[in-house]
C-alpha positions as CSV (number, residue, x, y, z in Angstrom):
1,X,-26.0,30.9,10.2
2,X,-24.6,28.5,12.6
3,X,-27.3,25.9,11.8
4,X,-26.5,26.4,8.1
5,X,-22.7,26.0,8.7
6,X,-23.3,22.9,10.8
7,X,-25.3,21.2,7.9
8,X,-22.8,22.2,5.4
9,X,-20.0,20.4,7.4
10,X,-21.9,17.2,7.9
11,X,-23.2,16.9,4.3
12,X,-22.5,13.3,3.1
13,X,-21.2,12.2,0.6
14,X,-19.1,15.6,0.0
15,X,-19.3,17.2,-3.5
16,X,-21.5,16.1,-6.3
17,X,-23.3,12.6,-6.4
18,X,-22.2,12.0,-9.9
19,X,-18.5,12.1,-8.9
20,X,-19.2,9.5,-6.1
21,X,-20.8,7.3,-8.8
22,X,-17.4,7.4,-10.8
23,X,-15.5,6.8,-7.5
24,X,-17.4,3.6,-6.8
25,X,-17.0,2.6,-10.3
26,X,-13.2,3.1,-10.2
27,X,-13.1,1.5,-6.8
28,X,-14.8,-1.6,-8.2
29,X,-12.5,-1.8,-11.3
30,X,-9.4,-1.7,-9.2
31,X,-11.0,-4.2,-6.6
32,X,-11.4,-6.8,-9.5
33,X,-7.9,-6.0,-10.6
34,X,-6.6,-6.7,-6.9
35,X,-8.7,-9.9,-6.6
36,X,-7.4,-11.1,-10.0
37,X,-3.9,-10.4,-8.8
38,X,-4.3,-12.4,-5.5
39,X,-5.7,-15.5,-7.2
40,X,-3.0,-15.3,-9.9
41,X,0.0,-14.9,-7.2
42,X,-1.7,-18.0,-5.3
43,X,-1.2,-20.3,-8.2
44,X,2.4,-18.9,-9.1
45,X,3.7,-17.8,-5.8
46,X,7.5,-18.4,-6.5
47,X,7.4,-16.5,-9.6
48,X,5.5,-13.7,-8.2
49,X,7.9,-13.4,-5.2
50,X,11.0,-13.6,-7.3
51,X,9.5,-10.9,-9.7
52,X,8.6,-9.0,-6.8
53,X,12.2,-8.4,-5.8
54,X,13.0,-6.6,-9.0
55,X,10.8,-3.7,-8.0
56,X,12.1,-0.7,-6.3
57,X,10.5,-0.6,-2.9
58,X,12.3,2.7,-1.8
59,X,10.5,4.5,-4.8
60,X,7.2,2.8,-3.9
61,X,7.5,3.9,-0.3
62,X,8.5,7.5,-1.5
63,X,5.4,7.7,-3.4
64,X,3.2,6.5,-0.7
65,X,4.7,9.3,1.6
66,X,4.0,11.8,-1.3
67,X,0.4,10.9,-1.9
68,X,-0.6,10.7,1.9
69,X,1.0,14.3,2.3
70,X,-0.6,15.5,-0.7
71,X,-4.1,14.3,0.6
72,X,-3.3,16.2,3.7
73,X,-2.7,19.4,1.8
74,X,-6.0,19.0,0.0
75,X,-7.9,18.2,3.3
76,X,-6.6,21.5,4.6
77,X,-8.1,23.2,1.6
78,X,-11.5,21.6,2.2
79,X,-11.3,22.6,5.9
80,X,-11.0,26.2,4.7
81,X,-14.0,26.0,2.5
82,X,-16.2,24.4,5.1
83,X,-15.2,27.0,7.6
84,X,-15.4,29.9,5.1
85,X,-18.0,32.6,5.8
86,X,-19.2,35.5,3.5
87,X,-16.6,37.8,5.1
88,X,-13.7,35.5,4.5
89,X,-14.3,34.4,0.9
90,X,-11.4,35.9,-0.6
91,X,-8.8,35.1,2.2
92,X,-10.3,31.3,2.3
93,X,-10.0,30.9,-1.4
94,X,-6.4,32.5,-1.3
95,X,-5.2,30.0,1.5
96,X,-6.8,27.2,-0.1
97,X,-4.9,28.2,-3.5
98,X,-1.6,27.7,-1.5
99,X,-2.6,24.3,0.0
100,X,-3.7,23.0,-3.5
101,X,-0.4,24.2,-5.1
102,X,1.4,22.1,-2.5
103,X,-0.8,19.1,-3.4
104,X,-0.2,19.7,-7.2
105,X,3.5,19.6,-6.4
106,X,3.2,16.4,-4.7
107,X,1.1,14.9,-7.7
108,X,3.8,16.1,-10.2
109,X,6.5,14.5,-7.9
110,X,4.8,11.1,-7.7
111,X,4.5,11.1,-11.4
112,X,8.3,11.9,-11.8
113,X,9.2,9.0,-9.4
114,X,6.8,6.6,-11.0
115,X,8.1,7.7,-14.5
116,X,11.5,7.0,-13.5
117,X,10.5,3.5,-12.1
118,X,8.8,2.7,-15.3
119,X,11.8,3.7,-17.3
120,X,13.9,1.5,-15.3
121,X,11.5,-1.5,-15.6
122,X,11.0,-1.0,-19.5
123,X,15.0,-0.7,-19.6
124,X,15.3,-4.1,-18.4
125,X,13.3,-5.2,-21.2
126,X,10.2,-5.8,-18.9
127,X,6.8,-5.6,-20.6
128,X,3.2,-6.9,-20.1
129,X,4.0,-10.3,-21.7
130,X,7.2,-10.9,-19.4
131,X,5.0,-12.9,-16.8
132,X,1.8,-12.7,-15.0
133,X,3.6,-10.6,-12.3
134,X,4.5,-8.0,-14.5
135,X,1.2,-8.0,-16.5
136,X,-0.6,-7.1,-13.3
137,X,2.0,-4.7,-12.0
138,X,2.0,-2.7,-15.1
139,X,-1.7,-2.7,-15.5
140,X,-2.4,-1.7,-12.2
141,X,0.5,0.8,-11.8
142,X,0.1,2.5,-15.3
143,X,-3.9,2.7,-14.9
144,X,-3.1,4.4,-11.5
145,X,-0.6,6.6,-13.1
146,X,-3.3,7.9,-15.3
147,X,-5.6,8.5,-12.4
148,X,-2.6,10.7,-10.9
149,X,-2.5,12.6,-14.1
150,X,-6.0,13.3,-14.2
151,X,-6.3,13.9,-10.4
152,X,-3.5,16.6,-10.9
153,X,-5.2,18.2,-13.5
154,X,-8.5,18.5,-11.6
155,X,-6.6,20.0,-8.6
156,X,-5.1,22.5,-11.0
157,X,-8.3,23.6,-12.5
158,X,-9.8,23.9,-8.9
159,X,-6.6,26.1,-8.0
160,X,-7.5,28.3,-10.8
161,X,-10.9,28.9,-9.6
162,X,-9.6,29.5,-6.0
163,X,-7.5,32.5,-7.6
164,X,-10.7,34.3,-8.7
165,X,-12.4,33.5,-5.4
166,X,-15.0,31.4,-7.1
167,X,-15.9,29.4,-4.1
168,X,-18.3,30.7,-1.7
169,X,-19.8,29.3,1.8
170,X,-22.8,28.2,-0.3
171,X,-21.0,27.0,-3.3
172,X,-18.0,24.9,-2.9
173,X,-19.2,21.4,-4.1
174,X,-16.5,21.4,-7.1
175,X,-13.9,21.9,-4.5
176,X,-14.9,19.0,-2.6
177,X,-15.7,16.8,-5.5
178,X,-12.2,17.3,-6.8
179,X,-11.0,16.5,-3.1
180,X,-13.0,13.4,-3.1
181,X,-11.5,12.0,-6.4
182,X,-7.9,12.9,-5.1
183,X,-8.4,11.0,-1.9
184,X,-9.6,8.0,-4.1
185,X,-6.5,8.2,-5.9
186,X,-4.5,8.0,-2.8
187,X,-6.4,5.2,-1.2
188,X,-6.0,3.1,-4.4
189,X,-2.2,3.5,-4.0
190,X,-2.3,2.7,-0.2
191,X,-3.8,-0.6,-1.1
192,X,-1.6,-1.1,-4.2
193,X,1.7,-0.3,-2.9
194,X,1.8,-3.3,0.0
195,X,-0.1,-5.7,-2.5
196,X,2.4,-5.4,-5.2
197,X,5.6,-4.1,-3.5
198,X,5.6,-5.9,-0.1
199,X,3.4,-8.7,0.5
200,X,5.2,-12.1,0.0
């Protein structure tokens, strides 16, 4: 039993391999956007810096804290899955459900803060055609916004399965797959926030 638990803990990558293909494709896509942003900024430095001052860094920082905190909650759920035994299936699923509830609340909070920021930006008459900075800003942040929506839905579905104790010591790949996707969403924002909001 101990050997089996150890093998389960060191399994890499966690979750389904298909999800990791999606994650790698998403990371590559965002990476190309980031490179495009960097090159465009280099040739329009003054305009990019001036436009950047119009962003709300406080809301961006708040959302960074929200996503990092949500990833902590999801990680606590994964830890419960990995340490689960046949005797603790019900209690582990129940506790994981609580952690996922906290993570989902964070996801919704992120969407609310980001939605408010979008409303402010659009209220100023800013759109994709305003200039290259706002083109990249809106493309990147709205694309990421959609990923947060999807990630939150995934976490909600996982939570629904924990409520019926669907995950067992030998079958919790779905939980780890969803967790891996959520961590990717978090990682992308950690790169996106300083790149778009801070670096001058």
